[in-house]
C-alpha positions in Angstrom: 234.7 286.1 93.3 234.1 289.1 91.0 232.9 292.3 92.4 229.3 293.1 91.9 228.8 296.2 93.6 228.8 298.3 90.3 225.4 298.7 89.0 224.9 297.8 85.3 228.0 295.5 85.0 226.0 292.4 84.2 223.4 291.5 81.9 221.4 288.5 81.1 221.2 287.7 77.3 218.0 287.2 75.6 217.3 283.6 74.6 217.4 284.3 70.9 221.1 285.7 71.2 223.8 283.3 69.8 224.2 280.3 72.0 227.1 277.8 72.6 225.0 275.0 74.1 221.8 273.8 75.6 221.8 272.1 79.1 219.5 269.2 79.7 219.1 266.4 82.3 218.3 263.0 81.0 214.8 261.8 82.6 215.0 259.4 85.3 212.4 260.4 87.8 209.5 258.4 87.0 207.4 259.9 89.7 207.0 262.9 87.6 205.2 261.0 84.9 203.3 258.4 87.0 202.1 255.5 84.6 203.4 257.2 81.5 207.4 257.4 82.0 207.9 255.0 79.2 207.0 257.7 76.6 209.1 260.4 78.0 212.9 259.4 77.2 211.7 259.3 73.5 210.4 262.9 73.8 213.6 264.1 75.6 215.5 262.3 72.7 213.6 264.1 70.0 214.2 267.5 71.5 218.0 266.7 72.0 218.2 265.5 68.4 216.7 268.5 67.0 219.1 270.6 69.2 222.1 268.6 68.1 221.8 269.7 64.5 222.2 273.3 65.4 224.6 273.4 68.3 226.1 271.5 71.4 223.9 269.9 73.8 225.2 269.1 77.3 223.3 266.2 79.0 223.5 265.5 82.7 223.2 261.6 83.4 223.4 260.0 86.7 225.6 257.2 85.7 227.0 255.1 82.9 223.7 253.0 82.6 221.8 256.1 82.1 224.2 257.3 79.4 223.8 254.0 77.6 220.0 254.4 77.7 220.3 258.0 76.4 222.7 257.0 73.6 220.3 254.1 72.5 217.4 256.7 72.0 219.6 259.3 70.4 221.0 257.0 67.7 217.5 255.7 66.8 216.6 259.4 66.4 219.6 260.2 64.2 221.0 262.6 66.6 224.3 264.4 65.6 226.5 262.7 68.5 229.5 264.6 67.9 227.5 267.6 69.2 226.6 265.8 72.5 228.4 266.0 75.8 227.5 263.6 78.7 228.1 264.9 82.1 227.9 262.7 85.1 225.7 264.5 87.7 223.0 263.0 89.9 219.8 265.1 90.0 216.4 264.9 91.6 214.5 265.8 88.4 215.0 266.7 84.8 213.6 270.4 84.9 217.0 272.0 84.4 215.5 275.5 83.7 214.6 275.9 87.4 217.8 274.6 89.2 220.7 275.1 86.8 222.8 278.1 86.8 221.7 281.2 84.7 224.4 282.5 82.6 225.1 286.1 82.4 227.6 288.5 80.8 229.6 291.6 82.2 230.2 294.8 80.1 233.3 293.1 78.7 231.2 290.2 77.3 232.7 287.7 79.8 230.4 284.9 80.9 229.5 284.1 84.5 227.2 281.6 86.3 224.8 282.9 88.8 223.9 280.2 91.3 220.5 280.8 92.6 218.9 278.5 95.3 216.3 276.0 94.4 213.7 274.7 96.9 211.7 272.6 94.5 209.0 275.4 94.0 208.2 275.3 97.7 206.3 272.0 97.3 208.8 268.9 97.3 211.5 267.9 99.8 213.8 266.2 97.4 215.9 269.0 96.0 219.5 268.6 97.4 220.9 267.0 94.3 219.3 269.7 92.1 220.8 272.3 94.2 224.3 271.0 93.7 224.1 270.4 90.0 226.0 273.8 89.6 229.2 272.3 90.7 229.2 270.1 87.6 228.4 273.0 85.3 231.0 275.0 86.8 233.7 272.2 86.3 232.6 271.6 82.9 232.5 275.2 81.6 235.3 276.6 83.7 233.2 279.8 84.1 233.4 281.8 87.1 230.5 281.4 89.6 228.6 284.0 91.6 226.2 283.2 94.4 223.7 286.1 94.3 222.7 287.6 97.8 220.5 290.3 98.9 220.9 291.8 102.4 223.4 288.9 103.1 220.7 286.3 102.3 220.7 283.8 99.4 217.9 284.2 96.9 215.8 281.5 95.6 215.0 281.7 91.9 213.8 279.4 89.1 214.8 280.2 85.6 211.1 279.5 84.6 209.8 282.2 86.9 211.5 285.2 84.7 212.0 286.2 80.9 214.1 288.8 79.7 214.7 290.8 76.4 218.5 291.2 77.0 218.0 294.9 76.8 216.8 295.8 80.4 213.2 294.4 80.5 212.1 291.3 82.6 208.6 289.4 82.6 207.6 287.7 86.0 204.5 287.1 88.0 203.3 288.3 91.5 201.9 284.9 92.0 205.4 283.4 92.0 207.6 286.0 93.5 205.3 287.9 95.7 202.4 285.8 97.1 202.5 284.7 100.7 202.1 281.1 99.8 204.9 280.9 97.4 207.7 280.6 100.0 210.5 281.6 97.8 212.0 284.6 99.4 209.9 285.8 102.4 209.4 289.4 102.9 210.8 290.5 99.6 209.0 293.4 97.7 208.9 294.6 94.2 211.5 297.1 95.2 213.7 294.4 96.6 213.4 292.3 93.3 214.2 295.4 91.3 217.4 295.8 93.1 218.4 292.1 92.6 217.4 291.9 88.9 219.1 295.2 88.2 222.2 294.1 89.9 222.6 290.6 88.4 220.7 290.9 85.2 221.0 294.5 84.3 217.3 295.0 84.4 215.8 298.5 84.2 212.1 297.7 84.3 210.2 294.8 85.5 206.6 293.9 84.0 204.7 292.3 86.9 201.9 290.0 85.5 199.3 288.6 88.1 198.9 284.9 87.8 199.9 282.0 85.8 197.8 279.2 84.3 195.5 276.6 86.0 197.4 273.4 86.6 200.8 274.9 86.9 202.8 273.1 89.6 205.1 276.3 90.1 202.8 279.0 91.4 202.6 281.1 88.0 205.9 280.5 86.1 206.2 283.2 83.4 207.2 280.7 80.8 203.7 279.4 80.4 202.0 282.8 79.9 204.1 285.4 78.4 207.6 285.4 76.5 209.8 288.1 74.8 210.7 287.0 71.2 212.3 290.3 70.1 213.6 293.3 72.0 210.1 294.8 71.6 207.9 291.9 71.1 206.1 289.6 73.5 204.0 286.6 72.8 201.2 286.4 75.4 198.7 283.6 76.2 195.0 284.4 75.3 192.0 282.2 76.4 189.2 282.8 74.1 186.7 280.7 76.1 185.1 283.0 78.7 184.0 279.9 80.6 187.4 278.6 81.0 189.3 278.9 84.4 192.2 280.7 82.7 190.2 283.3 81.1 189.9 285.9 83.8 193.7 285.7 85.0 195.1 285.7 81.3 192.8 288.5 80.4 194.1 290.7 83.3 197.7 289.7 82.3 197.1 291.1 78.7 195.6 294.3 80.2 198.8 294.7 82.2 200.9 294.3 79.0 198.7 296.7 77.2 199.1 299.2 79.9 202.8 298.8 79.8 202.9 299.0 76.1 201.2 302.5 76.3 203.6 303.7 79.1 206.4 302.8 76.6 204.9 304.9 73.9 203.6 301.8 71.9 207.1 300.4 71.5 206.2 296.9 72.5 204.6 294.8 69.9 201.9 292.2 71.5 201.2 289.0 69.7 198.6 286.7 71.1 198.8 283.0 71.2 195.6 281.1 71.7 195.5 278.4 74.4 194.9 274.8 73.5 191.7 273.2 74.9 191.9 272.0 78.6 193.9 269.0 78.7 193.3 266.2 81.3 195.5 263.2 82.1 194.2 260.8 84.6 191.5 263.3 85.5 194.1 266.1 86.4 194.2 269.4 84.4 197.8 269.8 83.1 199.3 273.1 82.3 199.3 272.8 78.5 200.6 276.1 76.9 202.2 277.1 73.7 204.2 279.5 75.5 206.7 276.9 76.8 208.8 277.1 73.6 212.6 277.0 73.5 214.6 279.4 71.0 217.7 277.8 69.9 220.4 279.1 67.2 218.5 278.3 64.1 215.3 276.6 65.3 212.4 277.1 67.7 211.1 274.2 69.5 207.2 274.6 69.8 205.1 272.3 72.1 202.0 270.9 70.4 199.1 268.9 72.0 197.1 267.3 69.2 194.9 270.3 69.4 193.0 272.2 66.7 195.0 275.5 67.7 198.4 273.8 66.8 198.3 274.7 63.3 197.2 278.4 64.3 200.1 278.7 66.6 202.7 277.1 64.3 201.6 279.7 61.6 202.1 282.6 64.2 205.6 281.3 65.0 206.7 281.0 61.3 205.5 284.5 60.8 207.5 286.0 63.5 210.6 283.8 63.4 211.4 283.9 59.5 215.0 283.2 60.1 214.6 280.0 62.3 213.0 276.8 61.3 209.8 276.0 63.6 209.9 272.5 64.9 206.9 271.0 66.5 207.3 268.6 69.4 204.4 266.5 70.6 204.1 267.3 74.3 200.8 265.5 75.1 202.4 263.1 77.3 205.3 265.2 78.5 203.0 267.9 79.9 201.8 265.1 82.4 205.0 266.2 84.3 203.5 269.8 84.6 206.2 271.1 82.2 207.3 271.0 78.6 210.2 272.1 76.5 211.4 275.3 78.0 211.1 273.7 81.5 213.6 271.2 80.6 216.3 273.2 78.7 218.7 275.9 79.9 220.8 277.9 77.4 224.4 278.8 77.6 225.3 281.9 75.5 228.3 282.0 73.0 
């Protein structure tokens, strides 16, 4: 077990830094997409196929039967199968962003796995398999594992609740990590989280936004509302309809970002992404957001929703990611699981 007493020894790389692979779990939990699961493997297959053209993709499958199903879809979608690794691993769900280990590096560029606890967003009882998936990742990568603790207690943390710029800044929300109903880490304060993120991610400043979007199943994950896209550039969700349920909370988040920018002597560049129109499936509002994109080595996978703002947003991405191909992924059905592309991926840095 590596020593972690020395502050500043670890750093969480930004998503746009060179990656070795992307981790994904093949979908099998039909209850996440009731009545629409038949559409889901194709969407996962599309995402995997696009990623396979630029890097390795490690796919968790529960058995050989699931591997055969996945291979069937991947062949149809002309996936580069030489870049695909199948790892047999039973999981409760496919949202790997939130339960797989988070990769970090030390000051000698050596990689480590940080195994945070997962409690299914304090909402569901089935998460034991998800919480053990780190064992398979460790075995496959042969990377040393760290079990983060604070005051001798294990820490619950989902990858979708944080976003970093790789140079000391971290985005998150009070709704997710600090509210009394979130039930992640009872009693922890902003100061406590600073010590945790400083020790394991090399964070020097935390930007605390307030709330996430309506329909989010995770108590305000950051990857639906604000993301770093460069060291000093942030994409943030903006709702233009003042009557929409998201308007007040997203407007408040923008004010917080602007205040932080001014404190940093205007170093932070803020880019606004419009929200799609409210999307309902079976009468339930789902958390459709363009912020749930995933940055890979030569591409950016962007969720689209058959919405008028799709074209507007894709133009913004093309303007700010000039060295990467922008690949739209239709997430109109995928979002019925209350997540899209970023929620189901986890990057492994090179």
